C-alpha positions in Angstrom: -0.7 14.3 11.6 -1.8 11.5 9.3 -2.3 13.8 6.3 1.0 15.6 7.0 2.9 12.3 7.1 1.3 11.2 3.8 2.0 14.6 2.2 5.6 14.5 3.4 6.2 11.3 1.4 6.9 9.4 4.6 4.9 6.2 4.5 6.5 4.7 7.5 5.5 7.7 9.6 2.0 7.7 8.3 1.8 4.0 8.8 2.8 4.3 12.5 0.1 6.9 13.0 -2.6 4.7 11.4 -1.5 1.6 13.4 -1.7 3.7 16.6 -5.2 4.8 15.6 -6.2 1.2 14.8 -5.5 0.2 18.4 -8.2 2.6 19.5 -10.9 2.0 17.0 -11.5 -0.2 14.0 -10.6 1.1 10.6 -13.3 1.8 8.1 -12.9 0.4 4.5 -11.4 3.6 3.2 -8.9 3.8 6.1 -8.0 0.1 5.7 -7.3 0.7 2.0 -5.0 3.6 2.9 -3.1 1.5 5.4 -2.8 -1.3 2.8 -1.2 1.2 0.4 1.1 2.4 3.2 2.3 -1.1 4.0 3.2 -1.5 0.3 4.9 1.9 0.0 6.9 1.2 3.2 7.9 -2.2 1.8 6.4 -4.1 4.7 4.0 -6.7 3.2 4.8 -9.3 5.8 3.9 -7.0 8.7 0.9 -5.7 6.7 -0.4 -9.2 6.2 -0.2 -10.0 9.9 -1.8 -6.7 10.8 -4.8 -7.3 8.5 -5.2 -10.9 9.7 -5.3 -9.7 13.3 -7.8 -7.0 12.4 -9.9 -9.7 10.7 -9.8 -11.9 13.8 -10.9 -9.0 16.0 -13.7 -7.6 13.8 -14.6 -10.3 11.4 -14.6 -8.1 8.3 -13.7 -10.5 5.4 -12.3 -7.7 3.3 -9.4 -7.5 5.8 -8.6 -11.2 5.2 -8.5 -10.4 1.5 -6.0 -7.7 2.2 -3.9 -10.0 4.4 -3.8 -12.6 1.7 -2.8 -10.1 -1.0 0.0 -8.7 1.1 1.2 -12.3 1.9 1.3 -12.9 -1.9 3.2 -9.7 -2.4 5.7 -10.8 0.2 6.3 -14.0 -1.7 4.7 -16.2 0.9 2.5 -18.2 -1.4 1.6 -20.8 1.3 0.3 -18.2 3.7 -1.5 -16.4 0.9 -3.2 -19.6 -0.1 -4.2 -20.4 3.4 -5.7 -17.0 3.9 -7.5 -17.1 0.5 -8.9 -20.6 1.4 -10.1 -19.3 4.7 -11.8 -16.4 3.0 -13.5 -18.6 0.5 -15.0 -20.6 3.3 -16.7 -17.6 4.8 -20.2 -16.5 4.0 -20.3 -13.9 1.3 
């Protein structure tokens, strides 16, 4: 279903499928990158930022915090983006 939704040029449908899958198991980096792209294609950067921040809080993968900050910046929420980038900078590499 995920591939069909992507091929059908329906980012919102593919995104919903990925979000459902993320509730059952953590996304690997390649999957997270696809979800990031889908949030952008679906014009949902605010929701995407919150999603990636929640995923970071659950699993601790700092890359997810980077994605949350970038989507916040894309949404025009510079204060949130700065807060997330600052938090990311304070983490161990």
